[in-house]
MILUM-626942 format. One record per residue: residue in one letter; x, y, z of N, C-alpha, C in turn. Coordinates in steps of 0.05 Angstrom, whole numbers, plus 32768, in hexadecimal, padded with zeros to 4 digits. Last residue first. Example, Ala and Ser with C-alpha at 12.3 -4.5 7.8 and 13.67 -1.06 7.14 Angstrom:
BEGIN
S81017FD3808E81117FEB808F81028001809DA81087F8E809C80F67FA6809C81087FBE809C
//
This chain:
BEGIN
E82CA7BBF774882DF7BBE773482F67BAD773EQ82B17BC1777B82A97BAD776782BD7BAA7751V82CA7BEC779482CE7BD1779F82C77BBC778AT82B67C16777682D37C11777682D97BF57780G82807C15778182897C10776682A67C097766D82807C2477B782777C0977B082827C027794K82907C5977B282A17C4777C1829A7C2A77BAE82657C6E779782807C6F778A82927C5B7797E823D7C6977BD823B7C5A77A482567C587796A82507C8D77E4824E7C7077EB824C7C6077D2A824C7CBD77C982667CB477D182667C9677D8P82147CC277C282267CBE77AB82417CB477B3A82047CCA77FB81FC7CB277EB820E7CAE77D3S820E7CF9781582217CE37819821B7CCB7807Q81E37D1A780981FD7D2177FE82117D0A7800K81BA7D02782781B87D02780A81D37D0877FDE81CD7D0E785A81CB7CF2785281CA7CF07834P81CA7D47785D81E47D3A785D81E37D1D7854A818E7D4D785B81A07D57784681BC7D497846A81737D40788A81747D2D787481887D34785EA81777D6D78AA81847D5478B381877D40789CG81587D91788D81747D97789181847D7E789AE81267D79789181337D7C787681517D817879A811E7D7F78C7811F7D6478BC812D7D6578A0A811A7DB778CC81307DA878DA81347D8D78CEL80EC7DC078AF81057DCC78A6811D7DBD78B3A80C77DA578CF80CB7D9D78B480E67DA778A9D80CA7DC378FF80D17DA778FF80D87D9D78E3G80B67DF478ED80D27DF378F780DB7DD678F7T80827DE578E380937DEE78CC80B17DED78D5E80717DDC791780737DC6790480847DCD78ECF80717E11792A80837DFD793680877DE67923V80487E25790A80637E31790880777E1D7913A801E7E07791F80257E04790380417E0F78FEL801C7E1D795280237E01794F802B7DFB7932L800A7E50794580257E4D794F802E7E30794DE7FD67E4379337FE97E50792180057E4D792BD7FC07E2D79627FC47E1C794A7FD77E287936D7FBE7E5A79837FCF7E43798A7FD57E327972S7F987E7879667FB37E82796A7FC77E6C7971K7F6B7E56796A7F767E5D79507F937E677952N7F757E2779A07F667E3B79927F757E437978V7F6F7DEC79BD7F807DF879A97F707E0D799AG7F5E7DEB7A047F5A7DE579E87F6F7DF379D6Y7F657DFA7A397F717DE17A307F6F7DDC7A12I7F4F7E2F7A3F7F667E267A4F7F747E0E7A42K7F257E357A1B7F3A7E497A1B7F537E3F7A2AE7F057E097A267F117E0B7A0C7F287E1F7A0CN7EF47E157A5B7F047DFD7A557F137DFF7A3BE7ED87E497A547EEF7E447A667F007E2C7A5EE7ECA7E777A277EC57E5B7A2C7EDD7E507A3BY7EB07EB87A227EC57EA77A2C7EBB7E8A7A31A7E8D7EDF7A147E917ECA7A007EA67EB57A09S7E8F7F027A3D7E767EF47A397E797EDD7A25L7EC17F197A357EBC7F087A4C7EA37EF77A49V7EB87F377A077ECB7F217A077EC67F0E7A1ED7E937F5C7A1A7E8C7F4A7A047E9E7F327A03N7EB27F787A3F7E9B7F687A487E927F547A33F7ED77F907A1D7EE07F7E7A327EC97F6C7A3BT7EB67FB179FF7EC47F9B79F27ECD7F867A06E7EA67FD57A277E927FC47A197E9F7FAC7A0BD7ED77FEC7A327EC97FDE7A477EB47FCC7A3BA7EE380047A017EF57FEF7A0B7EE77FDF7A21E7EBB802B79FF7EBB801679EC7ECC7FFE79F5T7ECD804B7A2A7EB2803F7A2A7EB180277A17L7EFF805C7A187EFD804C7A307EE2803E7A32V7EF0807979EA7F02806279E87EFF80507A00N7ED480A37A017EC6809079F07ED6807679ECE7EFD80BE7A1B7EE880B27A2B7ED8809D7A1BA7F1A80CF79EF7F2680BD7A017F1180AF7A13A7EF580F379D77EFD80DB79C87F0A80C679DBV7EF4811A79FF7EDB810C79F87EE280F279EAR7F29812C79FD7F1F81207A157F0681107A10T7F2C814079C97F3D812A79D17F32811C79E9N7F09816B79CD7F02815579BC7F13813C79C2L7F29818C79EF7F0F818279F87F06816A79E7A7F55819679CD7F59818879E77F3F817D79F1K7F3B81B279A47F488199799E7F4C818879B8N7F2C81E079C07F1881CE79B57F2381B379AEL7F5F81F579CC7F4E81EC79E27F3781DA79D8F7F70820279977F7F81EF79A77F6D81E379BEQ7F4C822A798A7F4C8211797A7F5A81FB798AA7F5B825179AE7F40824679B07F3F822C79A1L7F8F825D799B7F8C825179B67F70824479B9A7F828274796B7F91825B796A7F8E824D7985R7F6982A2797E7F59828E796F7F678273796DQ7F9582BA79957F7F82B179A67F6D829D7997D7FB382CA79697FBE82B5797B7FA882AA798DA7F9282F279577F9782DB79467FA182C47957L7F96831879807F7D830B797B7F8082F1796AL7FCC832879787FC4831B79917FAA830C798DS7FCA834079467FDB8328794A7FD283197963N7FA8836B79517FA08358793D7FB0833E7941L7FC6838A79787FAD837D797F7FA58367796BP800D838379827FF6838D79717FDD837C7976A8020837E79C88022837679AC800A8381799CG801E838779FD8023839E79EC8025839779CEM801B83587A15800283677A12800583807A01S803F832F7A1E803E833B7A048025834C79FFN803D83137A4B805483247A48805483347A2ES801082F67A43801083087A598027831C7A57F802082D77A18800C82EC7A13800C83007A2AF804682B67A33804E82C77A1C803A82DE7A18Q8026829D7A57803B82AE7A61804582C17A4BK800682807A347FFA82937A46800F82A77A50D802B82607A1A801D82747A0B8011828A7A1DD803A82407A45804E82517A39804182687A29I800982267A4A801382367A608028824A7A56A8008820B7A197FF3821F7A1F7FFC82327A36S803381E97A20803581FE7A0B802082147A10K801D81C97A47803581D97A4D803881F07A39L7FF581B27A297FEE81C47A40800581D57A48R801381957A06800281AA79FB7FFA81BE7A12N802A81727A2A803B81857A1C802C819B7A0FL7FFC81577A37800981677A4C801D817B7A3FL7FF3813C7A077FE081507A107FEC81627A25Q8021811B7A05801C812E79F08008814479F9V801880FC7A32802F810D7A31802B81237A1CN7FEB80DF7A227FE980F27A39800081057A39Y800280C279F97FED80D579F27FE980E97A09L802480A17A17802F80B47A03801B80CA79FCL7FFE80847A33801080957A41801C80AA7A2EY7FE880687A077FD780797A187FE8808D7A27T8014804A79F78008805E79E47FF7807279F4A801C802A7A238031803C7A1B802680527A09R7FEB800E7A227FF1801F7A39800780337A32Q7FF17FF279F27FDB800579F57FE080187A0CM801D7FD37A0080207FE779EA800A7FFB79ECN80067FB47A28801C7FC77A2F80207FDB7A19Q7FE37F967A097FD97FA87A1E7FED7FBC7A25K80077F7A79E97FF47F8C79DC7FE97FA079F1Q80217F5B7A0F80307F6F7A00801E7F8479F3E7FF77F3A7A1E80037F4D7A3280127F637A24E7FF17F1F79EE7FDB7F2F79F97FE57F437A0DK80237F0679EB801B7F1979D680047F2B79E0L80217EE57A1880347EFB7A18802D7F107A02Y7FF87EC37A077FF47ED37A1F80077EEB7A1FN80117EAB79DB7FF97EBB79D77FF37ECD79EFI803B7E9079F680417EA579E380297EB779DEK801D7E6C7A13802D7E7F7A2280347E977A0FK80067E4E79EB7FF57E5D79FC80047E737A0CA80357E3779D680247E4779C580127E5979D6L80477E197A0280577E2F79F880477E4279E7F801E7DF37A0480237E057A1B80337E1E7A12L80257DDA79D3800C7DE879D9800F7DFB79F0R80587DC479DC80547DD779C7803A7DE879CBM804B7DA07A04805E7DB67A0A805B7DCC79F5Q802C7D7D79E780207D8C79FE80317DA37A06M80517D6879C2803A7D7879B9802E7D8879D0D80977D6A79C3807F7D6279D280677D7479CBK80C07D8479A980B47D6D799C809A7D6579A9E80DA7DC6799C80CC7DB379AE80BE7D9D799FE80EC7DEA797780FD7DD3797D80EF7DBE798ER80C47E0F797480CC7E03795B80DD7DEA7961G80C27E2179A980AC7E12799E80B37E037985Q80F17E3E79AE80EE7E2679BE80D87E1479B2A80E57E69798C80FB7E57798580F97E3D7994M80BA7E7E79AA80B67E75798E80CC7E627986L80D57E8C79D880C17E7779DA80BB7E6C79BEA80F47EB779C581017E9F79D180EE7E8879D1E80CC7EDA79B480DF7ED079A080ED7EB779ABI80B47EE579E580A57ED979D080B77ECC79BBQ80DD7EFF7A0180D37EE57A0B80C47ED679F5A80E27F2D79E280F97F1B79E480F07EFF79EER80B07F4479EB80B87F3D79D080CF7F2979D1A80B37F4E7A2280A07F3B7A1880A77F3279FCD80DB7F767A2180E07F5D7A3080CD7F477A26R80C07F9F7A0580D87F9379FA80DF7F787A07V80977FA97A2A80907FA07A0F80A87F937A02R80B47FBC7A5580A57FA37A58809D7F987A3DE80C67FEB7A3E80DA7FD77A4680CC7FBC7A4AE809780077A3A80A580007A2280B97FEA7A27V808D80107A70807B7FFF7A6180887FF57A47Q80B880337A7C80B680197A8A80A480067A7BA80AB805E7A5B80C480507A5680C380347A64E807C80707A74807B80667A59809380567A52E809080817AA5807D806A7AA4807C805E7A88S80AD80AD7A9180BB80987A9F80A9807E7A9FQ808480CC7A7C809980C27A6A80A880AB7A77L806A80DA7AAB805C80C97A97807080BD7A84K809280FA7AC4808880E17AD1807B80CF7ABDV809781247A9F80AE81137AA580A580F87AB1I8063813A7AA3806D812F7A8A8084811C7A8EA8063814B7AD8805081377AD08059812A7AB6D808B81737AD5808F815C7AE6807C81457ADEV807081977AB38089818A7AAA808F81717ABAV804681A67AD4804081997ABB8059818A7AB1E806381C07AFC805381A97B03804C81997AEAE807B81EB7AE1808C81D67AEC807C81BD7AF3R804E820B7AD6805C81FD7AC0806D81E67ACAK801782047B018032820E7AFC803F81FD7AE6I7FD482177B057FE782027AFC8002820F7AF6R7FB282407B0D7FC182367B257FD682217B1DD7F9782487ADF7FAB825C7AE67FBD82537AFDY7F6F82247ADD7F88821C7AD27F9E82307AD6K7F43823F7AF17F50822C7B037F6C82237AF8G7F4A82827AD57F3C82697ADA7F4D82577AECK7F5A82B07AA17F5482AB7ABD7F4482917AC0F7F6182BF7A6D7F7382AB7A787F6D82A37A95L7F3D82E77A627F3A82CD7A537F4B82B77A60S7F5083137A7C7F3B83047A897F3682E97A7BR7F71832B7A567F7D831D7A6D7F69830B7A7BI7F4A83437A367F5B832E7A2B7F68831E7A41K7F3583687A5A7F2483537A4F7F34833C7A44A7F6183897A627F57837A7A787F4583637A6FI7F66839F7A2F7F7B838E7A397F72837D7A50L7F3683BD7A2D7F3A83A77A1A7F5083947A24G7F1A83CA7A6F7F2883D17A567F2D83B87A45M7EDA83CE7A8C7EF283BE7A897EFF83C47A6E
//
């Protein structure tokens, strides 16, 4: 087998059947899903802001607790959607690397007449890229395993009644924010009364004279 044939043999394998157009279509699909998830994140943010404003104005304590729990639920959902969007983005990045690898393959196939030293240097770069892709896969699998363990840990620590009806730390923090809103509103209402007091005294003084 000649040197050129050996070099070409490096590219043979099941990935040779992948078409560039298929990778591009997959990227477009993932980007569309990512945009939808981002839209849900923005919607949740708007709902949270509206509920925060409602909580500051609400006087009923039970209603405030309900709003606090709803806000915390939306925050958790928002966090999950952000993780999903990030995961999709990471997939898009990897697919773009695969697309670049396909482009590299086509480039090398069309550049067999290039100087040998330059070609070998590019092959070392390709080997580094493939190692990075493999390490990324291992890291992603580890993340999933750790997430599963964390999920089980959270479930094992779950206390049903307290979680549903009690005031947890996050609820209490939001309730404190609502109370701060009440205090600011009360100060604002009291300010006009203080300003009108001197005028009343002046009026009384005039009558007495």
